[in-house]
C-alpha positions in Angstrom: -201.8 -18.1 78.4 -201.2 -19.2 74.9 -197.5 -18.7 74.1 -196.5 -17.3 70.7 -192.9 -18.5 70.4 -190.6 -16.1 68.7 -187.5 -17.6 67.2 -184.5 -16.9 69.5 -181.8 -14.6 68.5 -179.0 -16.8 69.8 -178.8 -20.6 70.2 -176.4 -23.0 71.8 -173.7 -21.1 73.7 -170.4 -22.9 73.1 -167.3 -22.1 75.2 -164.5 -20.0 73.7 -161.1 -19.1 74.8 -157.7 -18.0 73.6 -154.0 -18.6 72.8 -152.6 -21.2 70.5 -154.8 -23.0 67.9 -155.6 -26.6 67.9 -158.1 -28.8 66.1 -160.2 -31.7 67.4 -161.3 -33.3 64.2 -164.3 -35.6 64.5 -163.0 -37.3 67.6 -163.2 -41.1 67.7 -165.1 -42.7 70.5 -162.0 -43.7 72.4 -160.6 -40.2 72.3 -163.8 -38.9 73.8 -163.1 -40.8 77.0 -161.6 -39.0 79.9 -158.3 -40.3 81.2 -158.2 -39.3 84.8 -154.8 -38.3 86.2 -154.4 -39.9 89.7 -153.1 -36.7 91.3 -154.1 -34.7 94.3 -156.1 -31.6 93.8 -154.2 -29.3 91.4 -155.5 -25.9 92.6 -158.4 -24.6 94.5 -161.6 -23.5 92.8 -160.9 -19.8 93.6 -157.4 -20.2 92.1 -158.9 -21.7 89.0 -161.4 -18.8 88.7 -158.5 -16.3 88.9 -156.6 -18.2 86.3 -159.6 -18.2 84.0 -159.9 -14.5 84.4 -156.6 -14.1 82.6 -157.8 -15.9 79.5 -158.5 -13.8 76.4 -161.0 -14.5 73.6 -160.1 -15.1 70.0 -162.0 -15.8 66.9 -163.0 -19.4 66.5 -165.2 -22.1 64.9 -166.8 -24.9 67.0 -168.9 -27.9 66.5 -170.5 -29.6 69.5 -173.0 -32.2 70.6 -175.6 -31.8 73.4 -177.8 -34.4 75.0 -180.4 -33.8 77.7 -183.3 -35.6 79.4 -186.9 -34.5 78.8 -190.4 -35.9 79.4 -190.2 -37.3 75.8 -186.9 -39.0 76.4 -183.3 -38.1 75.5 -182.9 -35.2 73.1 -179.7 -34.8 71.0 -178.7 -31.5 69.3 -175.8 -30.6 67.1 -174.5 -27.1 67.0 -172.1 -25.0 65.0 -170.7 -21.6 66.0 -168.7 -19.1 63.9 -167.4 -16.6 66.6 -165.8 -13.5 65.3 -167.1 -11.3 68.0 -163.7 -9.5 68.2 -164.9 -7.8 65.0 -168.6 -7.7 66.0 -169.6 -10.7 63.9 -171.1 -14.1 64.8 -173.3 -16.9 63.5 -174.8 -20.0 65.1 -176.7 -23.0 63.8 -178.4 -25.7 65.9 -180.1 -28.8 64.7 -182.2 -31.5 66.4 -182.1 -33.7 63.3 -185.5 -32.4 62.1 -185.1 -28.6 61.9 -182.3 -26.1 61.9 -182.3 -22.7 63.7 -180.0 -19.9 62.5 -178.8 -16.7 64.2 -176.4 -14.2 62.8 -175.1 -10.8 64.0 -173.1 -8.0 62.3 -172.7 -4.3 62.3 -175.4 -3.6 64.9 -178.0 -5.9 63.4 -179.2 -9.3 64.4 -181.3 -11.9 62.4 -182.7 -15.1 63.6 -184.9 -17.7 61.9 -185.9 -21.3 61.7 -185.9 -23.1 58.4 -189.5 -23.3 57.1 -190.7 -21.3 60.1 -190.4 -17.7 61.4 -187.7 -15.2 61.8 -186.9 -11.6 62.6 -184.3 -8.8 62.3 -183.7 -6.2 65.0 -181.0 -3.9 66.4 -178.3 -5.6 68.3 -178.5 -2.8 70.8 -181.2 -4.9 72.6 -179.2 -8.1 72.7 -175.4 -8.2 72.3 -173.8 -11.5 71.6 -171.2 -12.1 74.4 -167.8 -13.7 73.8 -167.5 -17.3 75.0 -164.8 -16.7 77.6 -167.2 -14.6 79.6 -169.8 -17.4 79.5 -167.1 -19.7 80.9 -166.6 -17.4 83.8 -170.3 -17.1 84.4 -170.7 -20.9 84.5 -167.8 -21.2 86.9 -169.4 -18.5 89.1 -172.7 -20.4 89.1 -171.0 -23.5 90.4 -171.0 -21.6 93.7 -174.8 -21.6 93.8 -176.2 -24.1 96.3 -179.5 -25.2 97.6 -180.3 -24.0 101.1 -179.0 -26.4 103.8 -177.2 -28.6 101.3 -173.7 -30.0 101.6 -171.4 -29.0 98.7 -167.9 -30.0 97.7 -166.0 -28.6 94.7 -162.7 -30.1 93.7 -160.2 -29.3 90.9 -157.9 -32.0 89.6 -155.6 -32.4 86.6 -156.6 -34.8 83.9 -156.3 -35.6 80.2 -159.1 -35.3 77.6 -158.7 -35.5 73.8 -155.0 -35.6 74.3 -155.1 -32.3 76.1 -154.1 -31.3 79.6 -157.3 -30.2 81.4 -158.7 -29.2 84.7 -161.5 -31.5 85.9 -163.9 -29.5 88.1 -166.4 -31.7 90.1 -169.2 -30.2 92.1 -171.0 -32.7 94.4 -174.0 -31.6 96.3 -176.3 -33.5 98.7 -179.6 -32.1 99.7 -183.1 -33.1 101.0 -186.0 -32.0 98.9 -189.5 -32.6 100.4 -187.8 -35.0 102.8 -186.2 -37.1 100.1 -182.4 -37.3 99.6 -181.0 -36.0 96.3 -177.4 -36.2 95.0 -176.2 -33.9 92.2 -172.8 -34.0 90.4 -171.7 -31.4 87.9 -168.4 -32.2 86.0 -166.6 -29.8 83.7 -163.3 -30.4 81.8 -161.6 -27.2 80.8 -158.5 -27.0 78.6 -155.6 -25.7 80.7 -153.9 -23.8 77.9 -156.8 -22.0 76.3 -159.7 -22.2 78.9 -162.0 -23.9 76.4 -164.7 -26.1 77.9 -164.2 -29.5 76.2 -166.9 -31.5 78.1 -169.6 -31.2 80.7 -171.9 -33.7 82.3 -174.6 -33.3 85.0 -175.9 -36.3 87.0 -178.9 -36.5 89.3 -179.0 -39.5 91.7 -176.3 -41.2 89.6 -178.3 -40.8 86.3 -177.0 -38.5 83.6 -179.4 -35.7 82.8 -177.2 -33.6 80.6 -174.0 -33.7 78.5 -172.0 -31.3 76.4 -169.1 -32.3 74.2 -166.9 -30.4 71.8 -166.4 -32.4 68.6 -164.3 -29.9 66.6 -162.7 -26.5 67.2 -160.5 -24.2 65.1 -158.9 -21.1 66.7 -157.5 -19.8 63.4 -160.6 -19.9 61.2 -160.7 -18.2 57.8 -164.2 -16.8 57.7 -166.2 -16.1 54.5 -167.8 -12.7 54.9 -171.0 -14.2 53.5 -171.3 -16.2 56.7 -172.2 -13.1 58.6 -174.8 -11.6 56.2 -177.8 -10.4 58.3 -180.8 -11.5 56.3 -183.9 -13.7 56.3 -184.1 -16.2 53.4 -187.2 -16.5 51.2 -189.9 -18.8 52.6 -189.4 -17.6 56.2 -192.1 -15.5 57.8 -190.5 -12.3 59.0 -191.5 -10.6 62.2 -190.3 -7.4 63.8 -190.5 -5.8 67.2 -192.6 -2.6 67.1 -190.8 0.6 67.9 -192.8 0.7 71.1 -191.6 -2.7 72.3 -188.0 -1.8 71.4 -188.3 1.4 73.5 -189.6 -0.6 76.5 -186.8 -3.1 76.2 -184.3 -0.2 76.0 -185.8 1.1 79.3 -185.3 -2.3 80.9 -181.7 -2.4 79.9 -181.2 1.1 81.3 -182.4 0.2 84.7 -181.0 -3.3 84.7 -177.7 -3.1 82.7 -177.1 -6.9 82.8 -180.1 -7.5 80.7 -178.3 -5.7 77.8 -176.6 -9.1 77.3 -179.9 -10.9 76.9 -180.4 -11.7 73.2 -183.1 -14.4 73.3 -186.7 -13.5 73.4 -190.1 -15.1 73.8 -193.1 -13.1 72.6 -196.2 -14.1 74.5 -198.4 -11.7 72.5 -201.1 -9.4 73.9 -203.5 -10.3 76.6 -206.1 -7.6 77.2 -204.2 -4.4 77.7 -200.8 -6.0 78.2 -198.0 -7.0 75.8 -196.1 -9.8 77.4 -192.4 -10.5 76.7 -189.6 -12.5 78.2 -185.9 -11.6 77.7 -183.5 -14.4 78.3 -179.7 -14.7 78.7 -178.0 -16.0 75.6 -176.8 -19.2 77.2 -179.1 -22.1 76.5 -179.7 -25.3 78.4 -178.1 -27.2 75.5 -174.9 -25.8 76.8 -175.5 -25.7 80.6 -177.9 -27.5 83.0 -178.2 -24.2 84.9 -181.4 -22.2 84.2 -180.8 -19.0 82.3 -181.2 -15.5 83.8 -184.3 -13.9 82.4 -186.5 -10.8 82.6 -190.3 -11.0 82.4 -191.5 -7.7 80.9 -195.1 -6.3 80.6 -195.9 -3.3 78.5 -199.2 -1.4 78.8 -200.6 -1.3 75.3 -202.8 1.7 76.2 -199.8 3.9 76.8 -197.0 1.9 75.2 -195.1 2.3 78.5 -193.3 -0.2 80.7 -195.7 -1.6 83.4 -193.6 -4.3 85.1 -190.3 -6.1 85.0 -189.1 -9.0 87.1 -185.5 -10.4 86.9 -184.8 -14.0 87.8 -181.2 -15.1 88.1 -179.9 -18.6 89.1 -177.1 -16.9 91.1 -179.6 -15.3 93.5 -180.8 -18.5 95.2 -182.1 -17.6 98.7 -184.9 -18.4 101.1 -184.3 -15.4 103.4 -186.1 -12.1 103.1 -184.1 -8.8 103.5 -184.4 -6.8 106.7 -187.3 -4.4 106.4 -185.0 -1.3 106.8 -182.6 -2.6 104.1 -185.4 -3.3 101.7 -186.9 0.2 102.2 -183.5 2.0 101.9 -182.5 0.1 98.8 -185.9 0.6 97.2 -185.8 4.4 98.0 -182.5 4.7 96.1 -183.9 2.9 93.1 -187.1 5.0 93.2 -184.9 8.1 92.7 -183.3 6.4 89.7 -186.8 5.8 88.3 -188.4 9.2 88.9 -185.5 11.6 89.7 -186.3 14.6 91.9 -190.0 13.6 92.0 -189.0 10.9 94.4 -189.6 13.4 97.3 -193.3 13.4 96.4 -193.7 9.7 97.1 -194.4 8.2 100.5 -193.4 4.7 101.4 -196.2 2.3 102.7 -195.5 0.9 106.1 -196.3 -2.7 105.2 -193.7 -4.6 103.2 -195.1 -7.5 101.2 -193.4 -10.8 100.3 -192.8 -12.4 97.0 -190.7 -15.0 95.2 -189.8 -16.9 92.0 -187.3 -19.3 90.6 -186.7 -22.2 88.1 -186.2 -25.9 88.4 -184.1 -28.6 86.7 -184.1 -32.2 87.9 -185.8 -31.2 91.1 -183.0 -28.6 91.8 -185.0 -25.5 92.7 -183.2 -22.3 91.9 -185.7 -20.4 94.0 -185.5 -17.0 95.6 -187.6 -14.6 97.7 -187.8 -10.9 97.9 -189.6 -8.0 99.7 -192.0 -5.7 97.9 -191.8 -2.0 99.0 -194.5 0.3 97.6 -194.3 4.1 97.2 -197.3 6.3 96.4 -197.5 9.9 95.3 -200.3 12.3 96.2 -201.7 11.7 92.7 -200.8 9.2 90.1 -199.6 5.6 90.0 -197.7 4.0 92.8 -194.5 2.0 92.3 -193.7 -1.3 94.0 -190.0 -2.2 94.0 -188.7 -5.7 94.8 -185.5 -6.2 96.9 -183.8 -9.5 97.7 -181.8 -10.6 100.7 -178.5 -9.2 99.3 -180.1 -5.8 98.7 -180.4 -6.3 94.9 -183.3 -4.8 93.0 -185.1 -7.8 91.3 -187.8 -5.8 89.6 -190.5 -3.1 89.9 -194.1 -2.5 88.9 -196.3 0.5 88.4 -199.5 0.3 90.5 -202.9 1.6 89.7 -204.0 4.9 91.3 
C-alpha cells in the first residue's frame, strides 16, 4: 500500500498545568541535571494520580526538546506550543532542523501545514485539541499498562529539577520476549506545584531510547491574536477532506466518542473501492514513548458509507479473549446502537472468530486480542463486531451479503 501522508493537525504534545507562573529560560546544562532527594517514597502512585486530578489548566507557552532512537540514528526535534485552549485557541510548531510543521486552531477551524509542503483546513469538530493537563493524566494512566507475565514496580519519590520541587516517578518492568530478558525503565519528573511534566526518559536494557525536556515555559503569556490565525500560507499545497469523508469521520466519533479527541490524520488514499484513513490521538511519540491510540477507518467509495473501523489503544494490552457469552452480549448491545430497532431482524452466528492487533516500541509489544461476533439479517449486509477481554467494543465491519 502506497501511503499518501497528510500533514498532521497537531504535533508534539507538551505537558501543561496550572497555578502560579514561573519561567525556565534556556536552562544551562548543569541546571538540566536532576538532583535526587535521598528520601523514602513520598506518596503512592495512586495518591499521585488523585493529586494530579486536582490540577487545573491555564494558558501557557512552552519550548521543549525531544530525542528518540530510530533506524537512522538519534533524531532531535524542537517544539513550541502556544496553548490558549481555555479560549479555544492553540498553535504548535515542530522542527527537526530541516523542516518546520505548523498547526493552529481557533473558532472551530483547524489548519495544518508543512513549510514548502502540503497543508489543509478542516472543521475542529473532527479533532479537538485537548488541554495539556488531560494528557498528563493519560500518560500517568498508561504507566499502569504492563506486558503479560512481566514484573512491574512503580515508585514515586521527591526530588529537585530546575530548582523546582518535583515528583520523580520511576516505572521498572522486567519481561521475557521470545525467551530473551528485557528491562524497561520509564522516568517522569512532574512539578509538584503545577503538575507540569519537566522531563521524561525511557530506557531499554539500560540504553536511552527516548527523552523529553522542557527548556522554557511561561504560564502568563501575552498572546498576539495573529498567532492563532487559521490559514495556509502561499506556496503550500492545500488539501481538504471531502464532505463524504468528514461525514464518515463524524459517524466514527458518534459510535466511539473517545475518537473525537483524535486530531491527527494519515490519508492512505483510495485502493479499488476503498478510501483508507487513519485517525490518531493528538499525542505524538516526540512527547511520549507510548504508542498513540488510533482508529483505522475504511469508507466504501461506491456508497460513501463507513465500511470498517478498528480502534487500537495502548491501554488495552491483553492476550486473553473474552468469554463467548460476554462477547455476544456486548456485541448485541452495540448492534442495537448501530441499527436501532432493526436489531431484532439480525441473527447471531454461532461461531465466534478471533482477531488481534497492537503496536511496538523497543520490542515492547502493546498487543491485544478480541473476539469477532457476526450478525446477519434475512437480507442485506451482515455486521461483525469486535469485543475485547474487558468487554470493550474495539471496532466493527459491514460484511458482504
